[in-house]
N, C-alpha and C positions, 0 to 999 in steps of 0.2 A: 144685800149682804156682801161683804168682802171677806177674803181669806184673812186669817190672823196675821199673816206676814205680807199683806198687800202693801205695795209701795217699797218693798225691799228688793233691790236689784242685785242678782248674784251672777258673777262671771265664773263659769264652770269650765276649768281646764283639766277635767278628770276623764278617765276612761275605765272600762271593765266594770267593777261592781262597787267597791267601797265608796269611792267618790260619787259616782252616779246615783247610788242608793241614797247617799246623804242629800244630794241636791234634789232628788225626786221628793224626798220628805219635805224639803223647804218649798218646792214648787207646789206640792199638794196643799200646803198651808197658805198658798197665795203669792209666794215670792215670784218675781219675774226672773227666771233662770235662763241665761244665755249659754248654751253648750258650744264650746269652741273645739273644732277639730281641724286637721290639715285638709287642704283641698282634696275632694274625693271621699273624705271620711276616714278618720284614723282610729276610731274606737274599735278595738279588735273584736268586740262582741257582735258587731254588725256582720261578721263573717263566721261566727261560731255556730255550728249546727251540723246535721239537722237536729230539731225540726226547723223548717222555714214555712212562712205563710206567704205565698206569692213572692218568694225570694227574700222576704224580710225575716231576720233571725228572731226566734222566740226569746233567746237570751237577751238580745238588745232591747226588745220590747218590754222586758220585765222591770227595767230600771230607768227609763228615760221619758216617761210621759210628762205632760204639762210644761215642757221646755221649748224654747226657740233654739234654732241652730244657725251658727255662722261658721264659715271655714276661713282660716287664716294660716298663712305659711310663717310659722315662728322662726324659721331659719333665715328669713329675710329681714332687713332693717325696717322696711315699710310695714311688714307684718307685725313686728314687735311694737312699732309706733301705733298701730291700730289697737293693740292690747292696752297700751298706755292710755289712749283716749277713752277706751271703754272702762278701764279701771278708775279713771278720774271721776266717772259718773256712777261707779258701782258702790254698793254698801259692803259687799263681800266678794272676795276672790278666793277660789279654792282650786288646788292643783294636786296631782299625784305623780309629778316627775321625780326622778332620782334626786337625792340631796345634792344641791349645788347647781342644778340645771337652770333654775329660774334666775339665780344670781349671775350665772355665766351669760345669760341673755339680757341682763340689765333689767330684769323683771322681778327681782327679789323684794322682800318686804321693805328693806331699808330704802330702796329706790322708789317704790310706789308710794310709800308713806309720805314722801316729800311732796308728791303731787296730789295726794288725797289723805290727809291726816286722820280722817274718819274711817278709813278702810279696815275691815276685818279680814285678815289674810290667813287662810288655813292651808297648811301643808300636810298631806297624807303620804307617809313613806313606810317602808317595811320595818325599819328599826328606829325611826326618829332621826333628828338632825344632830344628835350628839352620841358619843359612845363609839367603841371600836368597830361596830357593825354598821355605822351610819352610811357608809358608802355602798353597802350591798343593796341589790334590788329585793323587793319583798313580794312573796306569793303566798296566798292563803294556805295552800297545801303544805308548803315548807314551814310556814309559821306554826301550823297545827302540830307539826312534828317537833319543832324546836322549843315550843312553849310548854310542852308536857301534855297538851290536850290528847294527843293520840296515845300516850302511854297509859291513860286511864279510860280509854274508849275501846270496847271489845271485851273479849274474855281471855283467860290465860291460854286457852286452846287456839283462839283465832289470831292471837298476836295483836299488835296495835292497829287500830282502824281510824280513818278520818271520819269526821261527822259528814252526814249525807248531803249537806249543802255547804257553800263557802261561808260558814258561820262567822269566821274572824272578819271577813270583809263586811258582812252585814252589821256586826257589832261595832266595827270601826266607823261605819257610816252613821250609825246611831249616835255614838259618842261625839263624832264630828258635828252632827246637827245640834246636839245639846250644847257643845262648846261654842258654836257660832251664835246660837240664840242667847247664851249667857253673855258673850262679848257684845252683842248688839244691845242687850239690856243695860250692861254697864256703860256703854257708850252714851246712853241717854243722860247719865249722871256726869261723866267726865268730859264728854265731847270728843273723845279720842278712840280710834280703833286700836287693835293690837294683833300680834301674831299668835297663831295657834299651831303647835307642833304635835301632830297626831301620828301614832305608830301602831302598826298592826301587831307587833310583838308586845307592846305595852298592853294593848287591848286584850290579847289572848291570855297573857299572864293574869290580868285582873279578872278574867272570866273563870279562872280556876276556883274562885269563891271559897266555899267551905272546904273543898279538897285541899286547897293551898293552906288554909288555916289549920286543917288537921295536921298537915306536915309541919308547919311552923311551930305548933304547940307541942306535938308529940315527938318530932324528929323521925317518925317512921315514914318511909317512902310509900305512897299509896300504890296499890296494885289494881289491875283491871278487874272489875266486878260484873262485867256484862250489864244486865239491866238492874242489878241490885243497887240499893242506896248505901253509901259507906257509913252513914250515921244512924239510919232508921231501919228497923225490920219489924214486920214484913212490908216491904215497899219495893215491888218488883213486878215482873210478869210471871203468871202462873198458868199451868196447863189444865184446862177442862177437858171434857170428853171429845170435843170437836174442834179445839183450837185454844188460843191463848187469850188472856185478858190481864189487865193491870189492876192490882190491888195496892192502895197507898195508905197504909195505916200510920197515923201521926201521933197517937197517944195510947195510953193503956186502956182507956174507956173504949176507944174504937176497937182495940184488939179483943177485948172481952166480948164485945158485940159480934165481931166476926166469928169468934169461936162458937158463940151460941147459935148463930145463923147456920153455920155449916155442920153443926152437930158434934162439936168437940169442946164443950164448955170447960172440961177439965184442964185444958191447956192454959187457960187464963189464970189459974191458981198454981200451976206447976212452977216451982222455983227456977227452973231452967228458962221459963218464958214469961214470967210474971211482969218483969220490967223490960223496958227497951234495952237497957244495958245488957241484961241477961240474954235477950233475944239476939242482939248483935253477936255476943260471944257464941251462941249456939245456932247461928244462922242456918247452917247446912241441915242440921237435924230438923229444925222447924220447917224449913222449906220442903223437905222431903215429906213430912207428915201432911202439910197443907196440899201439896200436889196430889198425893194419894187420895185425899178426901174430895178434892175438886174434880177428879176424874169421874165422879159419880153423876155429874150433871153436865149439860151443855153450857156453852158460854152465855147464851141468851137467858137460860134459866137462872144462872148465878147473877147475871146483870140485873134481872128483875128483882130477885131477892135482896141483893145488896143495895140497890137504889131505894127500895121500899124501906130499908132500915138505916138509911143515911150512912152507909159504909162506902168510903171513897173507892170508886172503881171506874174502869173505862175500857172500851174496845181498842184494838190496834188496827186502825183504818188504813186501807190503801188510799192512794191519792184520788182515785175516782170516787171512792166512798166519801172522802172529805168534801169534795165539791157537790156531792149529792145530799149532804147533810142539811136538814132544814135550818139548823142553827147558823150555819155558814151563810146560807141564802138570806136568812132574816137579818143578818148583820151586814149585808151588802158587800161581802168579801169577794165577789166577782163583779167587775164592771166591764162595760163595752165602750169602744171608741172606734170611729171610722178613721181608717188610714188610707192615704191616697194610693199606696201601692199594695198593701196587704189586704185592704178591704176592712170589713168589720172584724175587730180583734177583741178577744177576751183577755182581761188583765186581772191580777189579784188586786183587790181593793185596799184602801188604806185602813189600818187598824185604829187610827186616830179619830175619835168621835167627839167633836166639840158642839155644844148646844147652839151657839149663835154663829160662829165663823166656821162652818163645816168645811171639810175637805171636799174637793170636787175634781173630776177629770174633765178638763176643758180643752186640752190639746193632746193630739196623738203624739207618740214618740217621733221626733222629727227626722226627716230625711236630711242627709248631710248638706249643710249650706242652704236649707230651705228658706231661712229668714235673713240671709246675709244682706240683701239690699235694704230691707226695712231697718235693720239694726244699725247699719252704717249711716243711713239717712238720719236716724235719730241723734247721732253725734256729729252731724254737720257735713257729711260727705255728699257731694253732688252726683248726679247721674253720670256725668262725664268721668269723674274721678273713679267711680265704682266700675265703669266699663273698662277703664285703663288698668285698674288693679286686677280685674279678671283676665284681661289679655296678657298681663305679665305674670299670671299664675301666683299672685299674692293672696288672692281669696278664692 
């Protein structure tokens, strides 16, 4: 069996998270991803920590498996010529340099398209390549603030909070992978590649989903609701005798069942709570009533009762509990790979489950320049030429 993207060659000039996450998805699916860094390694995440395992950053390990690595000095003419030779043989080139950088080096889409008309060229920037902010750098944290995500995360008392991971980077990587796959699919019909202009800001705004739609329809600026759902009640965290649990009621039938199971059947016919619209209007009163009743039992007791009656509920796990969960184990969401420096490392597995072309971890996250010689030999460089390029600090 081969991966779904076997035979697709990706030239990866990205670093940190959005781009590397995108190319790791492609690599997990079987693409040959060549990670390009400056000599010595220029992906900042190689140095972000602790934690480290035998000197290798956990952050770097999370987004770079299944790739090969080459180091190239893009500030040199010879280095840029190496990129052109690699791009001529590639199906995809992806970068996350500031807008205009690739064009300044003669490596923009218009230049590379002339030597490889089938090239799919993906640019990831903070704000896209058009608009008044196109010249600005992009950082997940700042984009979370500018896009409105932080304004709806947290409570009125906590103030605005960022999401616990760099979710805008993760989502931009996903959208980039989807866009690249779409362009490759279209290329099979047209015979031509194209340029993809991805923006962290665009991605973050699109992720506002129903909250954005609520504003666009009503004109009301959404406020922070903590763990509450803006459109559905009860759909939040609730306090039992020994901790919190999540209850997610999606319709009136489920609400009536919840009321029956907790011993408050009368709530389901109360005009203040009978419909979801009424429950949203009377959110605070209903939440107070439910919390008082849920205090009578422990989380495990309620979970058992709710699960037996098909009432949507769940625990709030810590990260160690997540990786002890038998469901996570059964779905192979932890994988292991040998690394020449770090030793045996554990990585989060791919969520993509394909029946024939399954995803695999076949390469460890590479050391900087680990595959430089073999990659250059594949595009025609001799041993003598490679030795000279190393001596001149080109690779």
